[in-house]
C-alpha positions in Angstrom: 0.3 0.3 0.1 1.4 3.4 -1.1 -0.4 6.1 1.5 1.2 8.5 -1.3 -1.4 7.1 -3.9 -4.4 8.0 -1.4 -6.5 10.9 -2.2 -9.6 11.1 0.4 -9.2 9.4 3.7 -12.6 8.0 5.6 -12.5 7.4 9.1 -15.3 5.2 11.3 -14.8 6.3 14.5 -12.9 9.3 14.1 -13.7 10.8 17.4 -11.6 8.8 19.2 -8.4 10.2 20.4 -6.1 7.7 18.1 -8.4 8.1 15.2 -8.4 11.6 15.8 -4.5 12.4 15.5 -4.4 10.4 12.0 -7.3 12.4 10.6 -5.5 15.3 11.6 -2.0 14.3 10.2 -4.0 13.4 6.6 -5.7 16.7 6.5 -2.3 18.6 6.9 -0.8 16.5 4.3 -3.4 17.7 1.9 -5.7 14.8 2.2 -9.5 15.1 1.7 -10.8 14.0 5.0 -14.3 12.8 6.5 -15.6 10.7 8.8 -18.1 9.0 10.9 -18.5 8.9 14.8 -21.6 8.0 17.3 -21.5 11.2 18.9 -20.2 14.7 18.9 -17.8 15.6 21.3 -15.2 18.2 21.8 -12.7 16.3 19.6 -15.3 16.1 16.9 -15.9 19.9 17.2 -12.2 20.7 16.6 -11.8 18.4 13.7 -15.1 20.1 12.2 -13.8 23.3 12.9 -11.1 22.8 11.5 -12.7 22.1 7.8 -13.1 18.0 8.2 -16.5 16.8 7.3 -18.0 14.6 9.9 -21.4 13.1 10.9 -23.2 10.7 13.1 -25.6 8.8 11.6 -24.7 5.4 9.9 -26.1 5.7 6.8 -24.0 5.5 3.1 -25.7 8.6 1.5 -24.4 11.1 4.0 -20.6 10.4 2.6 -19.8 12.7 0.1 -19.6 11.5 -3.2 -15.3 12.4 -3.3 -15.2 9.5 -0.8 -17.1 6.9 -2.2 -14.2 6.3 -5.2 -12.7 3.4 -3.8 -9.5 3.8 -6.4 -8.5 6.6 -4.6 -10.0 6.4 -1.3 -8.8 5.0 2.3 -11.0 3.5 4.8 -9.6 3.7 8.6 -11.6 2.3 11.5 -11.2 1.4 14.9 -11.8 -2.0 16.5 -14.0 -0.7 18.8 -16.5 -0.4 16.0 -19.1 -3.0 15.8 -18.7 -5.5 13.0 -22.5 -5.0 12.3 -21.4 -1.4 11.4 -23.2 -0.7 8.0 -20.4 1.7 7.1 -17.8 -0.6 7.5 -19.9 -3.7 5.9 -20.5 -1.3 2.9 -16.6 -0.6 2.3 -15.3 -4.2 3.0 -18.4 -5.6 0.8 -17.2 -3.2 -1.6 -13.5 -3.7 -1.9 -12.3 -0.8 -0.8 -8.8 -0.4 0.8 -10.0 -1.2 4.7 -7.7 -0.8 7.3 -7.5 -0.7 11.3 -6.2 2.5 13.0 -2.7 0.3 13.9 -2.0 -0.7 10.4 -2.3 2.6 8.9 -0.1 3.9 11.9 2.4 1.2 11.4 2.9 2.0 7.8 3.2 5.4 8.5 6.3 5.0 10.8 7.3 2.5 9.1 9.7 4.7 7.1 10.9 6.8 10.1 12.9 6.6 13.1 10.2 5.2 15.4 9.7 5.7 18.9 7.4 3.4 20.4 5.8 3.7 24.1 4.1 0.8 25.2 2.9 -0.2 29.0 -0.9 -0.9 30.4 -0.1 2.9 32.2 1.4 5.5 31.4 1.6 5.3 27.4 0.3 8.7 27.2 1.9 10.5 29.4 5.4 9.3 28.7 4.8 9.6 24.9 3.5 13.4 25.6 6.9 14.0 27.1 9.3 12.3 24.9 7.0 14.2 22.0 7.7 17.6 23.4 11.3 16.8 23.8 11.5 15.1 20.5 10.2 18.4 19.1 13.4 20.1 19.0 14.5 17.2 16.3 11.3 18.3 14.2 9.6 14.9 15.2 5.8 14.2 14.5 3.9 12.3 17.1 0.7 10.6 17.6 -0.7 10.6 21.1 -3.0 9.2 23.2 -4.3 11.9 24.7 -4.0 16.0 24.6 -0.7 17.5 25.2 -1.5 20.9 27.1 1.7 22.6 25.4 0.2 22.1 21.6 -3.7 21.7 22.8 -3.8 18.5 20.2 -2.9 14.9 20.2 -0.8 15.2 17.1 2.7 17.1 17.5 3.3 17.9 13.4 6.9 18.2 12.5 8.5 16.5 9.3 8.8 12.5 8.8 12.0 11.3 9.6 11.7 10.5 13.0 8.2 9.9 14.7 7.2 9.2 18.4 3.9 6.5 18.8 1.7 5.5 21.5 1.9 1.8 21.2 -0.7 0.0 22.4 -1.5 -3.0 23.4 -5.4 -3.0 22.8 -6.0 -5.8 19.9 -2.4 -6.5 20.0 -2.0 -2.8 17.7 1.3 -2.6 18.6 2.6 -5.7 16.6 2.0 -3.5 13.6 4.6 -1.1 14.6 8.6 -1.0 13.5 10.2 0.7 16.5 13.6 1.6 16.6 14.0 2.9 20.2 11.0 1.7 22.1 9.9 1.5 26.5 7.5 -0.9 28.4 6.4 0.9 31.4 4.1 -1.4 33.3 2.7 -5.1 32.5 0.0 -5.3 34.6 -3.2 -7.4 33.8 -5.5 -5.6 31.4 -7.6 -6.0 28.7 -8.4 -9.6 29.4 -11.4 -9.1 27.4 -9.1 -9.5 24.3 -6.2 -11.8 26.1 -7.6 -13.9 28.1 -4.9 -14.1 30.6 -2.6 -12.3 32.0 0.5 -14.4 30.3 -0.7 -13.7 26.7 -1.1 -10.3 27.6 2.8 -10.7 28.4 3.3 -12.4 25.3 2.7 -9.8 23.2 4.9 -7.5 25.2 7.9 -10.0 24.5 6.8 -9.8 21.0 6.7 -6.1 20.7 9.9 -6.2 22.1 11.6 -8.4 19.5 10.4 -5.6 17.0 12.5 -2.9 18.8 15.6 -2.7 16.4 18.0 -0.3 18.4 17.3 -0.3 22.0 14.7 -1.6 24.7 14.0 0.8 27.7 12.2 -0.8 30.9 11.2 0.2 34.0 13.1 -1.9 36.7 11.3 -5.2 37.7 9.7 -6.0 34.2 11.0 -9.3 33.1 12.2 -8.0 29.2 15.5 -7.5 28.2 16.5 -3.5 28.2 18.0 -0.7 29.8 16.3 0.0 33.1 14.7 3.0 35.1 14.0 3.7 38.3 13.7 5.9 41.4 16.3 5.7 44.1 17.2 2.3 43.5 19.6 0.8 41.1 18.9 1.3 37.2 21.0 2.5 34.4 18.3 5.3 34.4 18.2 6.2 37.9 16.4 9.4 39.6 17.7 10.2 43.1 17.6 13.1 45.7 13.7 14.0 44.9 12.6 16.7 46.4 9.3 19.0 45.9 9.8 22.9 46.1 7.1 25.5 45.0 4.6 22.5 43.8 6.7 21.0 41.9 9.1 18.1 41.9 13.2 18.9 41.8 15.4 15.5 41.4 18.8 14.3 40.0 19.2 11.3 37.5 22.6 9.2 36.8 22.1 8.0 33.5 25.3 5.2 32.2 27.4 7.7 31.2 26.8 11.1 33.0 24.7 13.2 36.1 22.2 15.5 35.5 21.6 18.0 38.7 18.1 19.6 39.7 16.1 18.7 36.5 12.6 20.5 37.8 9.2 18.5 36.5 5.8 20.2 37.3 3.4 17.0 37.0 2.8 15.3 41.0 3.1 11.8 41.4 6.1 9.3 41.4 4.2 7.5 38.5 4.6 10.7 36.9 8.4 10.9 38.0 8.6 7.0 36.2 7.3 8.5 33.2 9.6 11.5 33.1 12.1 9.2 33.4 11.2 6.8 30.8 11.4 9.9 28.3 14.2 11.1 29.1 16.3 7.7 28.5 15.1 7.4 25.3 15.8 10.8 24.3 19.5 10.5 25.7 19.7 7.0 23.8 19.1 9.0 20.5 21.4 11.4 21.5 19.5 14.6 22.5 21.8 16.8 24.6 21.2 16.3 28.7 20.6 20.2 29.0 18.6 20.4 26.6 16.2 17.4 28.0 16.2 19.1 31.0 14.7 22.5 30.0 12.0 20.3 27.5 11.2 18.6 31.1 11.0 21.6 32.9 8.6 23.2 30.5 6.4 20.2 30.2 2.4 21.3 31.4 0.8 17.9 31.2 -1.4 16.2 29.6 -5.4 16.7 29.5 -7.5 14.5 31.6 -4.0 13.0 33.2 -4.7 14.8 36.6 -5.5 17.9 35.1 -6.3 20.8 37.4 -9.7 22.3 36.3 -9.7 24.2 39.6 -7.3 25.0 42.0 -7.8 28.2 44.6 -7.6 28.2 48.5 -11.5 26.9 48.6 -12.1 24.5 46.3 -9.9 22.1 43.8 -11.2 19.9 41.1 -9.2 17.5 39.4 -9.8 15.7 36.2 -7.6 12.1 35.6 -8.2 9.0 33.2 -7.8 6.5 35.2 -9.8 3.2 34.9 -7.7 0.5 35.9 -6.8 -0.2 40.0 -3.0 0.3 39.6 -3.4 4.0 38.1 -6.1 5.0 41.1 -3.4 3.6 43.4 -1.3 6.2 41.6 -3.2 8.5 42.1 -4.4 8.4 45.2 -0.6 8.5 46.2 -0.5 11.7 44.2 -3.9 13.3 46.3 -1.6 12.3 49.6 1.4 13.7 48.7 -0.4 17.1 47.5 -3.3 17.3 50.1 -2.6 15.5 53.3 -5.4 17.0 55.5 -8.1 18.1 53.0 -11.1 16.7 52.7 -11.2 14.4 49.3 -14.1 13.1 47.0 -13.6 10.6 44.5 -16.2 10.4 41.6 -15.6 7.1 39.7 -17.2 5.8 36.3 -16.3 2.5 35.9 -14.8 1.6 32.2 -16.6 -1.5 30.7 -18.6 -4.4 32.4 -15.5 -6.7 31.7 -12.9 -5.0 33.4 -15.2 -4.0 36.5 -15.8 -8.0 36.5 -12.0 -9.2 36.1 -11.0 -6.9 38.8 -13.6 -6.2 41.2 -11.3 -7.1 44.2 -8.5 -4.8 43.1 -11.1 -1.6 42.0 -12.8 -1.8 45.6 -9.3 -2.1 47.6 -8.0 1.1 45.3 -11.0 3.2 45.7 -11.4 2.3 49.8 -8.3 4.3 50.5 -10.4 7.4 49.9 -12.6 8.9 52.6 -15.6 9.8 50.4 -16.8 8.0 47.5 -19.4 8.3 44.5 -19.9 6.0 41.7 -21.2 6.3 38.3 -23.3 3.8 36.7 -20.6 1.8 34.5 -19.7 3.2 30.9 -20.3 0.5 28.2 -18.0 1.7 25.7 -18.0 -1.4 23.0 -20.0 -4.0 25.6 -23.1 -5.3 26.4 -23.8 -5.4 29.7 -23.0 -8.1 32.0 -25.3 -10.1 34.3 -24.8 -9.0 37.9 -21.7 -6.8 36.8 -23.0 -3.2 38.2 -21.8 0.0 40.2 -23.8 -1.3 43.0 -21.8 -4.5 43.1 -18.7 -2.9 43.1 -20.2 -0.6 46.0 -20.9 -3.2 47.8 -17.0 -4.5 48.1 -15.8 -1.0 48.8 -15.0 -0.5 52.7 -15.1 3.4 53.1 -18.2 4.3 54.9 -19.3 7.3 53.2 -20.2 6.0 49.7 -23.1 5.9 47.6 -24.6 5.7 44.0 -25.4 8.7 42.0 -27.0 9.5 38.6 -25.2 11.9 36.2 -28.3 14.1 36.8 -28.1 14.2 40.5 -24.1 14.3 40.7 -23.4 17.9 41.9 -26.4 18.0 44.0 -24.5 14.6 46.1 -21.0 16.8 45.4 -23.0 19.7 47.2 -24.3 17.7 50.0 -20.6 16.3 50.7 -18.5 19.8 50.5 -15.5 18.6 49.8 -12.6 20.6 49.7 -10.5 18.1 46.6 -12.7 16.5 44.1 -11.2 13.9 41.9 -13.0 12.8 39.1 -12.0 9.1 37.6 -12.6 7.4 34.5 -12.1 7.1 30.7 -15.5 7.1 29.9 -17.7 10.4 28.9 -17.5 11.3 32.9 -14.7 13.5 31.3 -17.9 15.5 29.9 -19.3 16.0 33.0 -16.6 17.8 34.2 -17.2 20.6 32.8 -20.6 21.0 34.1 -18.7 20.3 38.2 -16.4 22.8 37.1 -18.9 25.6 35.9 -21.1 24.7 39.1 -18.0 25.1 41.4 -16.8 28.6 39.9 -20.2 30.2 40.7 -20.1 28.9 44.4 -16.0 29.2 44.8 -14.6 31.6 42.0 -12.0 30.5 39.4 
């Protein structure tokens, strides 16, 4: 397949975070771009404002004639789209060039020097940090979140270097050809795809075998490569951590040098690990340590990754994508570090029935570390309900006394009854849209 011969690109599921980055990339490179998504969102609104045609009804007649020429049109779809999708069936039946998102990402990046960032947690933040560092070399970065420095999930550079979030879902990352890669973690997840943790681990080993130049791994993972860790022996070791004016400062020992007084603005040791992984990959490539230090100091984070929506003396509202027990524990540690005396409320929307079922006890244990909890209904995404798997079931297993279920409609009222000082909204579903409603109400009460 030659992407240079493609005239038009049609995306099924264009509002997805990874899909929209590809849509922006093709549009910026002069291709005609259009797509379908189930619902309107801030992402689809942004794409439409840039001139990309989007509709929300699964019919063929909505598609412009220019995208119905199979010789000139590439069809890209996400695995989250059901096999019964009418447009997808039409394009396959009529012999269009139909590819999964991961296949196209692999095609774009195979002729570049490719950085792949893999792991069950930390991919988006790590790849965003690395993309910010590699911007000095005019790298193009495809991200799984909106980087605050660029207000985008695409850092558009040239076509020689790419930074890619290497997603283990549906074994997508096996389509990539990375030169330098890292693995941040290998916790059990996506068991609806893999069936067992061992199968997930096998896919990470397959990914590691595809790396041509250098593998970087969090210390403790059973994969060969240069290691990184905080305050323990590793090839890349962060040490002498201190908090100063709300930010981390630390030193790093690399295999060849030491870099002092790095400043990094994101809270939590998990984000320190993400920064360390990005530092290691950039150092291996050959970016100067002084430039890496400068870029780490200017990195502003990723939307929905411990994002402050309100931060004043009266109220703090934090938005985070955490949807796995390990991620919830990481957020909890950061909250205790930043707000040890505050009255904290966590609003959590479980994501997927299968994930809730597979990790029910781990979710309950992680959430039990918070003093006040509100649970929303499970966000189904690509799944049908599973009998007995509900937020009510999860609530019964949480040991915290101050816990309750809430509808989306009643959420603000229930928050006001608790009178928290810090509110943390967690989940990978549409809770991200609810955050803005909560923010507006809190601003009315407490100011910006």
